[in-house]
C-alpha positions as CSV (number, residue, x, y, z in Angstrom):
1,M,0.0,0.0,0.0
2,P,1.6,3.4,-1.1
3,D,2.4,5.8,1.6
4,S,0.2,8.8,1.8
5,T,2.1,11.9,0.6
6,Q,-0.5,14.5,1.7
7,K,0.5,15.8,5.2
8,L,-0.8,19.0,6.3
9,L,-0.3,21.4,9.4
10,E,-3.6,22.7,10.5
11,D,-4.6,24.7,13.5
12,A,-7.8,23.1,14.8
13,K,-10.6,24.7,17.0
14,V,-11.9,22.1,19.6
15,K,-15.9,21.7,19.1
16,G,-16.5,19.5,22.0
17,Q,-15.2,16.8,24.3
18,Q,-17.2,13.8,26.0
19,R,-16.2,11.4,28.6
20,L,-17.0,7.8,27.5
21,A,-15.8,5.7,30.4
22,E,-13.3,6.1,33.2
23,G,-10.3,8.0,31.8
24,V,-11.5,7.6,28.1
25,Y,-12.6,10.7,26.1
26,Y,-14.1,11.6,22.7
27,L,-12.5,14.8,21.4
28,A,-13.9,16.5,18.1
29,V,-11.9,19.3,16.3
30,H,-12.7,21.3,13.3
31,A,-10.0,20.7,10.9
32,P,-11.4,20.8,7.3
33,K,-8.2,20.1,5.4
34,I,-7.3,17.1,7.5
35,A,-11.0,15.9,7.5
36,A,-11.0,15.7,3.7
37,A,-7.6,13.9,3.5
38,A,-7.9,11.4,6.2
39,R,-8.5,7.7,5.6
40,P,-9.5,4.9,8.0
41,G,-6.4,3.6,9.6
42,Q,-4.6,6.8,9.5
43,F,-3.5,9.0,12.5
44,V,-2.5,12.7,13.3
45,D,0.2,14.1,15.5
46,I,-1.4,16.5,18.0
47,R,0.4,19.5,19.7
48,I,-1.3,21.0,22.5
49,L,-0.6,24.7,22.5
50,T,-1.2,25.3,26.3
51,G,1.6,24.5,28.8
52,A,5.1,23.5,27.9
53,F,4.6,20.7,25.6
54,I,7.2,20.0,22.9
55,L,6.5,16.8,21.6
56,R,3.4,15.8,19.7
57,R,1.1,13.1,20.6
58,P,0.0,10.4,17.9
59,V,-3.6,9.8,18.0
60,G,-5.8,7.6,15.6
61,V,-8.4,9.0,13.6
62,V,-11.9,7.7,14.8
63,A,-13.9,9.8,12.5
64,A,-13.7,12.3,9.7
65,D,-16.8,14.4,8.7
66,R,-15.8,15.9,5.4
67,E,-19.0,17.9,4.9
68,N,-18.5,19.8,8.2
69,G,-14.7,19.6,8.5
70,I,-14.6,17.8,11.8
71,V,-12.2,15.2,12.8
72,A,-12.6,13.2,16.0
73,F,-10.4,11.1,18.2
74,I,-10.8,8.7,21.2
75,Y,-8.0,8.5,23.5
76,R,-7.2,7.3,27.1
77,V,-5.7,9.5,29.7
78,I,-2.3,7.8,30.5
79,G,0.2,10.6,31.0
80,R,0.9,14.3,31.4
81,G,0.0,14.9,27.7
82,T,-3.4,13.2,27.6
83,R,-4.4,14.6,30.9
84,A,-3.9,18.1,29.2
85,M,-5.9,17.0,26.4
86,A,-8.9,16.0,28.8
87,K,-8.9,19.5,30.0
88,L,-9.4,20.9,26.3
89,K,-12.8,22.6,26.0
90,A,-14.7,24.1,23.0
91,G,-13.1,27.1,21.4
92,D,-9.4,25.9,22.5
93,T,-6.9,25.5,19.6
94,V,-4.7,22.5,18.8
95,N,-2.3,22.0,16.1
96,L,-2.6,18.9,14.0
97,L,0.0,17.3,11.7
98,G,-1.4,14.7,9.4
99,P,-3.1,12.6,8.1
100,L,0.0,10.4,8.6
101,G,0.8,6.7,7.8
102,N,-1.1,4.1,5.6
103,G,-4.7,2.8,6.2
104,F,-6.7,-0.2,5.7
105,S,-7.7,-1.8,2.6
106,M,-11.3,-0.9,1.8
107,E,-11.8,-3.5,-1.0
108,H,-13.2,-6.3,1.2
109,K,-16.9,-7.3,0.8
110,H,-17.7,-8.8,4.3
111,P,-14.7,-8.3,6.7
112,L,-14.6,-9.1,10.5
113,I,-13.2,-6.4,12.6
114,V,-11.6,-7.7,15.9
115,G,-10.6,-5.2,18.6
116,G,-9.6,-5.1,22.2
117,G,-9.6,-1.9,24.5
118,M,-8.5,1.2,22.7
119,G,-7.7,-0.9,19.6
120,L,-11.1,-0.2,18.6
121,S,-10.6,3.4,18.0
122,P,-9.0,3.1,14.4
123,L,-11.3,0.3,13.6
124,F,-14.3,2.5,14.2
125,F,-13.4,4.8,11.3
126,Y,-12.8,1.6,9.1
127,A,-16.3,0.1,10.0
128,A,-17.8,3.4,9.0
129,G,-16.1,3.4,5.8
130,M,-17.4,-0.1,5.1
131,K,-21.0,1.1,5.2
132,G,-22.6,-1.8,7.0
133,K,-20.7,-4.6,5.3
134,A,-18.4,-5.4,8.4
135,D,-19.1,-7.5,11.5
136,V,-17.2,-6.7,14.7
137,L,-15.9,-8.8,17.5
138,M,-14.8,-6.9,20.4
139,G,-13.4,-7.9,23.9
140,G,-12.8,-6.3,27.2
141,R,-12.4,-7.2,30.8
142,S,-15.8,-6.2,31.8
143,E,-18.9,-4.5,30.5
144,E,-17.7,-0.9,31.3
145,E,-14.8,-1.5,29.0
146,V,-17.1,-2.5,25.8
147,F,-18.8,0.9,25.9
148,W,-17.8,0.5,22.2
149,R,-20.9,-1.5,21.4
150,S,-23.2,1.8,21.3
151,L,-20.8,3.3,19.1
152,F,-20.6,0.5,16.7
153,A,-24.2,-0.3,16.9
154,G,-25.2,2.1,14.0
155,I,-22.3,1.1,11.6
156,A,-21.6,-2.6,11.9
157,K,-23.8,-5.4,10.7
158,N,-23.4,-7.8,13.6
159,I,-21.8,-7.1,17.0
160,H,-20.2,-10.1,19.0
161,I,-18.8,-9.2,22.6
162,T,-16.6,-11.2,24.8
163,T,-15.5,-10.1,28.4
164,D,-13.1,-11.7,30.8
165,D,-15.6,-11.6,33.6
166,G,-18.6,-12.7,31.5
167,S,-20.6,-9.6,32.5
168,V,-21.8,-9.1,28.9
169,G,-21.6,-11.2,25.9
170,T,-19.5,-14.5,25.8
171,K,-17.2,-15.1,28.8
172,G,-13.4,-15.3,27.6
173,F,-11.1,-13.7,25.1
174,V,-11.9,-12.7,21.5
175,T,-9.7,-15.6,20.4
176,E,-12.0,-18.1,21.9
177,L,-14.9,-17.0,19.9
178,L,-13.0,-16.1,16.6
179,P,-12.6,-19.7,15.3
180,K,-16.5,-20.2,15.5
181,L,-17.2,-17.0,13.7
182,L,-14.6,-17.6,10.9
183,S,-16.1,-21.1,10.2
184,E,-19.6,-19.7,10.1
185,G,-19.4,-16.3,8.7
186,S,-18.0,-16.4,5.3
187,Y,-15.7,-13.4,6.0
188,D,-13.3,-12.5,3.4
189,A,-10.9,-10.6,5.7
190,V,-10.0,-10.1,9.3
191,V,-8.9,-6.4,10.5
192,V,-7.5,-6.2,14.0
193,C,-6.1,-3.9,16.5
194,G,-5.3,-4.2,20.1
195,P,-2.5,-5.6,22.2
196,D,0.2,-7.4,20.4
197,P,-0.3,-10.8,22.1
198,M,-4.0,-10.5,21.0
199,M,-3.3,-9.5,17.4
200,K,-0.5,-12.4,17.2
201,A,-3.2,-15.0,18.2
202,V,-5.9,-13.4,15.9
203,A,-3.4,-13.4,12.9
204,A,-2.6,-17.2,13.6
205,I,-6.2,-18.2,13.8
206,A,-7.1,-16.1,10.4
207,K,-4.0,-17.8,9.0
208,E,-5.3,-21.3,10.0
209,K,-8.9,-20.5,8.5
210,G,-7.4,-19.3,5.2
211,T,-8.6,-15.8,5.9
212,P,-6.4,-12.6,4.9
213,C,-5.7,-10.5,8.0
214,Q,-4.6,-6.9,8.3
215,V,-3.2,-5.6,11.7
216,S,-2.9,-2.0,12.9
217,L,0.1,-1.6,15.1
218,E,0.5,0.7,18.0
219,R,4.0,2.0,18.7
220,R,5.7,5.1,20.4
221,M,6.1,7.5,17.7
222,G,8.4,10.4,18.1
223,C,7.9,12.2,14.9
224,G,5.3,10.3,12.9
225,L,7.3,10.9,9.7
226,G,9.8,8.1,9.8
227,A,12.8,10.3,10.8
228,C,13.4,9.5,14.5
229,L,13.2,5.6,13.9
230,S,11.7,5.2,17.4
231,C,9.0,3.0,15.9
232,S,10.9,0.8,13.7
233,I,10.0,-2.9,13.7
234,D,11.3,-6.2,12.1
235,T,9.1,-7.5,9.2
236,A,9.4,-10.0,6.4
237,H,10.7,-7.1,4.3
238,G,13.2,-6.1,6.8
239,R,13.2,-3.1,9.2
240,R,10.0,-0.9,8.7
241,K,8.7,2.1,10.3
242,V,5.1,1.8,11.9
243,C,4.4,5.5,11.5
244,K,5.2,5.7,7.7
245,D,5.1,2.1,6.4
246,G,2.2,1.4,8.7
247,P,0.4,1.6,11.0
248,V,-1.5,-1.0,9.0
249,F,0.4,-4.2,7.8
250,P,-0.6,-7.5,6.3
251,A,-0.2,-9.7,9.1
252,E,2.0,-12.2,7.7
253,E,4.6,-9.4,7.3
254,V,4.9,-8.9,10.9
255,F,7.2,-10.6,13.3
256,F,5.3,-10.0,16.8
């Protein structure tokens, strides 16, 4: 998949922010140029203009409303930078660099989306782009962690849920339900994002079932442009940069 060459710098006005779960927020900004260019699976580097923040934070695009110029993100508060993001309010300004990286193939007719935790964020944009043709298998530790089901309800054809504690859906991990779904669902692709051990297991099951699989990797990205090499990984084609050559890769190319 060719690297996107359209990278833009854009000051973006915050339109609003919503708390979705403990420590998880939905942020919407007005960035019409990036909204027009963004594709499912890509990300932006966001710079917070308040406080002494030098480094940008990579955040996956969860939605792009091209008509109204709105770009949205879902993120979890994990450090000083994301704590500052959580304090942003309507009217504040941030600076975006993007869209960055390569996204998902949109050519499949009936894909199965598999995600765990915050890995479901870039998969939401993909599901919306598939216009009702995709099913989703989501997992979490408890019912609170699968708040995603209400978001995917309007865009996914079928939603399957697993929770570690059995509080909702099937008790167990997504990998326990996945073989059954692939055997019965006539899927022509698996698209997955989440913790590396989960993606490795999902990719192995997809390979066993003869189903093509795309993985979206999450790594620390210092620059987002492939210059700092902080996100380099080993692949079947040598050293690759997640920010530039990915974050989406065919599963068979990745050495987990």
